[in-house]
C-alpha positions in Angstrom: 16.3 1.4 12.8 16.8 5.2 12.3 20.4 6.2 13.5 19.3 9.7 14.6 16.1 9.2 16.1 16.0 12.5 18.5 13.2 14.2 16.5 11.2 11.0 17.0 12.1 10.9 20.6 10.9 14.3 21.1 7.6 13.7 19.6 7.2 10.8 22.0 7.9 13.1 25.0 11.1 11.3 26.1 13.9 13.0 27.7 16.6 14.0 25.3 20.2 15.0 25.7 19.4 18.2 23.4 16.4 19.0 21.5 16.2 18.2 17.6 16.3 20.8 14.8 15.0 21.0 11.4 13.7 23.9 9.3 10.5 24.4 7.4 11.4 24.9 4.0 14.8 23.6 4.5 14.9 22.0 1.0 14.7 25.2 -0.8 15.9 28.6 -2.7 18.6 29.6 0.0 20.7 26.4 -1.4 22.6 26.9 -4.5 22.1 23.3 -5.2 18.3 23.8 -5.2 18.7 26.8 -7.5 20.7 24.7 -9.9 17.9 22.4 -10.4 15.1 25.2 -10.2 16.8 26.5 -13.2 16.6 23.5 -15.2 13.0 22.0 -14.3 9.9 24.0 -13.5 8.2 23.7 -10.1 5.7 20.8 -10.7 8.2 18.8 -12.7 10.3 18.8 -9.7 7.3 17.9 -7.5 6.1 15.3 -9.9 9.5 13.6 -10.9 10.4 11.4 -7.9 14.2 11.3 -8.6 14.3 15.2 -8.2 11.9 15.4 -5.3 14.2 12.9 -3.5 17.4 14.6 -4.4 16.1 18.0 -3.3 14.9 16.5 0.1 18.2 14.9 1.0 20.1 18.2 -0.3 20.0 19.9 3.3 20.6 16.6 5.1 24.0 16.7 3.3 24.6 20.5 3.5 23.0 21.7 6.7 22.7 18.5 8.5 19.3 18.9 10.5 17.9 16.0 12.5 15.0 15.3 10.2 14.1 15.6 6.5 10.9 16.9 5.0 9.9 15.7 1.7 10.1 18.3 -1.1 6.7 18.8 -2.3 4.0 21.4 -2.2 0.5 21.6 -0.6 -1.3 22.4 -4.0 -0.4 18.9 -5.1 -3.6 18.1 -3.5 -6.1 20.4 -5.2 -4.4 19.6 -8.6 -5.2 15.9 -7.9 -8.9 17.0 -7.2 -9.4 18.4 -10.5 -8.7 22.0 -9.6 -6.2 23.7 -12.0 -3.2 25.3 -10.4 -0.4 27.2 -12.1 2.8 28.5 -10.4 4.1 31.7 -11.7 7.5 33.1 -10.8 7.3 36.2 -8.6 3.5 35.8 -8.2 3.1 32.4 -6.4 0.3 29.9 -7.1 -2.6 31.1 -9.6 -5.7 29.2 -9.8 -7.2 30.7 -13.2 -10.6 29.3 -12.6 -11.4 30.1 -8.8 -14.2 28.2 -6.9 -17.0 30.8 -6.4 -20.2 28.8 -6.7 -22.0 25.6 -5.6 -21.7 24.2 -9.2 -18.2 24.5 -9.2 -17.9 22.6 -5.8 -19.7 20.0 -7.3 -17.3 19.5 -9.9 -14.4 18.9 -7.4 -13.8 15.4 -6.6 -12.3 13.3 -4.2 -9.6 11.3 -6.4 -8.0 7.8 -6.3 -4.7 9.2 -4.6 -2.8 6.2 -6.2 -3.7 7.4 -9.5 -3.2 11.1 -9.2 -0.7 11.4 -6.4 1.4 8.2 -6.8 4.5 10.2 -7.8 4.8 11.5 -4.3 4.6 7.8 -2.9 7.4 6.9 -5.2 9.4 10.1 -4.1 8.9 9.0 -0.5 10.4 5.4 -1.1 13.2 6.7 -3.2 13.9 9.4 -0.4 14.0 6.6 2.1 16.6 4.7 0.3 18.9 7.8 -0.1 18.3 8.7 3.6 19.6 5.2 4.5 17.9 5.6 8.0 20.2 8.4 8.9 17.3 10.7 10.0 13.3 10.3 10.0 11.3 11.8 6.8 8.5 14.1 7.4 5.4 14.2 5.2 3.0 17.0 5.0 -0.1 18.7 3.6 -1.8 21.9 3.9 -4.7 22.3 6.1 -8.2 22.2 4.4 -8.7 25.8 5.1 -5.4 26.9 3.7 -5.9 24.8 0.5 -9.5 26.2 0.4 -8.2 29.7 0.5 -6.1 29.3 -2.7 -9.0 27.5 -4.6 -11.5 30.2 -3.8 -9.5 33.5 -3.7 -7.6 32.1 -6.8 -4.1 33.5 -5.6 -2.0 34.5 -2.7 -3.7 37.3 -0.5 -3.0 39.5 2.6 -6.4 38.8 3.9 -8.2 36.1 1.9 -11.4 38.4 2.2 -13.1 36.4 -1.0 -12.3 33.1 0.6 -13.7 34.3 3.9 -16.8 36.0 2.1 -17.6 32.7 0.4 -17.7 31.0 3.7 -20.0 33.5 5.2 -22.3 34.0 2.3 -22.4 30.6 1.0 -21.6 28.3 4.0 -23.0 24.9 2.7 -20.9 25.2 -0.5 -17.8 26.2 1.7 -18.2 23.4 4.1 -19.0 20.8 1.1 -15.4 21.8 -0.4 -13.6 21.8 2.9 -15.0 18.4 3.6 -13.9 17.2 0.1 -10.4 18.5 0.7 -10.4 17.0 4.2 -11.3 13.6 2.9 -8.7 13.7 0.0 -6.0 14.8 2.5 -6.7 11.9 5.0 -6.5 9.3 2.1 -3.2 11.1 0.9 -1.6 11.1 4.2 -2.4 7.6 5.2 -0.6 6.6 1.9 2.4 8.7 2.8 2.6 7.0 5.9 2.5 3.6 4.4 5.3 4.7 1.8 7.5 5.5 4.6 7.1 8.9 6.4 7.8 8.7 9.9 5.7 11.8 11.0 3.3 14.2 9.4 2.9 18.0 9.6 -0.1 19.9 8.8 0.4 23.6 7.6 -2.3 25.8 8.5 -0.8 28.9 6.7 -3.9 30.9 6.8 -5.6 30.1 10.0 -4.7 33.2 11.5 -6.8 35.1 9.0 -9.8 33.9 10.8 -11.3 35.0 14.2 -11.3 32.5 17.0 -15.0 31.6 16.4 -14.7 31.2 12.8 -11.5 29.3 13.0 -13.1 26.5 15.0 -15.8 26.2 12.2 -13.8 26.5 9.1 -10.4 25.2 10.1 -9.7 23.6 13.2 -12.8 21.2 12.8 -11.3 19.9 9.5 -7.8 19.6 10.9 -8.9 17.6 13.8 -10.8 15.2 11.5 -7.3 14.6 9.9 -5.6 14.1 13.2 -8.3 11.8 14.5 -8.0 9.7 11.3 -4.1 9.2 11.2 -2.7 9.7 15.0 -3.0 6.0 15.3 -0.7 5.4 12.5 1.8 8.1 12.9 2.9 11.2 14.8 0.9 14.6 13.8 2.6 17.9 14.2 0.0 20.9 13.6 1.6 24.2 12.8 -1.0 27.1 12.5 0.5 30.5 11.6 -0.9 33.2 13.7 -3.1 30.6 15.7 -1.8 31.2 19.1 -5.4 31.6 20.1 -6.2 28.0 19.4 -3.2 26.6 21.1 -5.4 25.5 24.0 -7.6 23.5 22.0 -5.0 22.0 19.8 -3.4 20.8 23.0 -6.4 18.7 23.8 -6.2 16.9 20.6 -4.4 13.8 19.5 -1.5 15.9 17.9 2.0 15.0 19.0 3.3 18.4 18.7 2.3 22.0 18.0 4.2 24.4 15.9 4.5 28.0 17.0 5.3 31.4 15.0 7.6 34.0 16.4 4.8 36.1 17.5 4.0 33.9 20.7 6.6 33.7 23.2 7.9 30.3 24.6 6.5 31.2 27.9 3.0 31.9 26.6 3.0 28.8 24.2 3.7 26.5 27.2 1.3 28.4 29.3 -1.6 28.2 26.6 -0.8 24.4 26.0 -0.8 23.2 29.6 3.2 22.8 29.6 3.2 19.1 28.6 2.6 18.8 24.6 5.9 18.8 22.5 6.1 22.4 20.9 8.0 23.3 17.8 9.5 26.7 16.8 9.6 29.5 16.7 12.6 31.4 15.7 11.8 34.7 13.1 13.1 33.6 10.0 14.4 37.1 9.4 16.8 36.5 12.4 18.9 34.1 10.3 20.1 37.4 8.7 21.7 38.5 12.0 25.6 37.9 12.6 26.3 34.3 13.2 27.2 34.9 16.9 23.9 36.6 17.4 21.8 33.6 16.0 23.8 31.0 18.1 23.2 33.3 21.3 19.5 33.6 20.5 19.0 29.9 19.7 20.5 29.1 23.0 18.3 31.5 24.8 15.2 30.2 22.9 16.0 26.7 24.0 16.4 27.8 27.6 12.9 29.5 27.4 11.2 26.5 25.8 13.0 23.9 27.7 15.2 21.1 26.1 12.5 18.4 26.5 9.2 18.4 24.6 10.7 20.7 22.2 11.7 20.7 18.6 13.9 23.5 17.4 12.5 25.3 14.1 11.8 28.6 12.7 8.4 30.1 13.2 7.9 29.9 9.5 9.7 28.8 6.2 13.3 29.8 5.8 13.8 32.8 3.3 15.6 32.4 0.0 18.1 35.3 0.9 19.6 33.6 4.0 23.2 32.6 3.7 23.8 29.0 3.9 26.4 29.6 6.7 23.7 31.2 8.9 21.5 28.3 8.2 24.2 26.0 9.2 24.8 28.0 12.4 21.2 27.7 13.3 21.5 24.0 13.4 25.0 23.9 14.8 23.9 26.1 17.6 21.3 23.3 18.7 23.8 20.6 18.5 26.4 22.7 20.6 23.7 23.3 23.3 24.4 22.4 26.7 21.7 22.7 29.5 
């Protein structure tokens, strides 16, 4: 039994004494302990070495003390497993040297045996579970098919992903073929993550907000929902779509257990758009963690009041920034633990 099961109870729509709290990218660059390992090992070495991934995962549990751990990994391990070469360059982010722009290239992408190509992730989960010793739940994750597609076609990060969108509109058969391969791989991957010990799964649709509501249905939500349908009977699923407030109503009709909200959507609007029943997660602006600590605590309490303590998981509206002082991250978590309704 997990000693602190507040996160899982919130996902179950149970009444709680206070909402649970964790932070996206909580195992990350704002922690000196993380930077020490980053300086010794390159990014994919850290992802692919179970001992390192497990250590990085539990660092924030020891230091910041949130109510859930999220496995240290990356969404781009999936395309790498599918035969798409991915590099990570300092200050540039992910680079795909040979971006996918033709049907011929799409045909070369394969749905892998996830045990052969991603076994190191499952090993990291098992090791992490040992280290956590049932203190808190462990979250596994994957990128949405659309978000993975964006990197694979664009070849790098972008402010608009015009090349990726253009590929969808000019070559829809190739685009849907690639999206389906990513979806099929992601389903296999996440099912094994659950078997290895993850207590919940989050799907990150980082670039869904780049699409119009109509295009979002066709090129993103259609594939996310396939994943939800495939794994919802095995585990709790959280969907976080950055900039996707327009889809919250439809998302709330799915088998997802919770929906992430970014800071551009107010708690009131999020509750209204989702019908007021599904668990919501979010939505503190990560930059707001640079505010003075008393301000952070006041704003966190106000945020909980607005969302309501039940059917709610406190989180940021996106990943924590690398320049956030550790004391401010701790204050964010402590503010939730100090909350009295």
